[in-house]
C-alpha positions in Angstrom: 1.7 31.7 -33.9 2.2 29.4 -30.9 -0.8 28.9 -28.6 -0.4 29.7 -24.9 -0.7 26.6 -22.7 -3.2 26.7 -19.9 -3.7 24.7 -16.7 -7.3 24.5 -15.4 -7.6 23.6 -11.7 -11.0 22.3 -10.6 -11.3 22.9 -6.8 -9.6 25.6 -4.8 -8.6 23.4 -1.9 -5.1 22.9 -0.7 -4.2 20.2 -3.3 -5.5 22.3 -6.2 -3.7 25.4 -5.1 -0.5 23.5 -4.4 -0.6 22.1 -8.0 -1.1 25.6 -9.4 1.8 26.9 -7.3 4.2 24.2 -8.5 3.3 24.8 -12.1 3.7 28.6 -11.6 7.3 28.0 -10.3 8.2 25.6 -13.1 6.4 27.3 -16.0 5.9 31.0 -15.3 4.6 31.6 -18.8 1.7 29.2 -18.4 -1.8 30.6 -17.8 -3.5 29.1 -14.7 -7.2 29.2 -14.2 -8.8 27.9 -10.9 -12.4 27.2 -10.4 -13.9 26.9 -6.9 -17.5 26.4 -6.0 -17.4 27.9 -2.5 -16.7 31.4 -1.4 -13.0 30.8 -0.4 -9.9 29.3 -1.9 -7.1 27.8 0.1 -3.8 29.7 0.4 -0.6 29.5 2.4 2.0 32.1 3.3 
């Protein structure tokens, strides 16, 4: 049984969310987990 790959993003600022977004487009099967210390994460339309 193959293990599902994961991307762990530390920091929900613009750079972290941009990296997660790029990986989501290129590897839609990959699990993405983002950790952010503050109350808000960055996002763009």
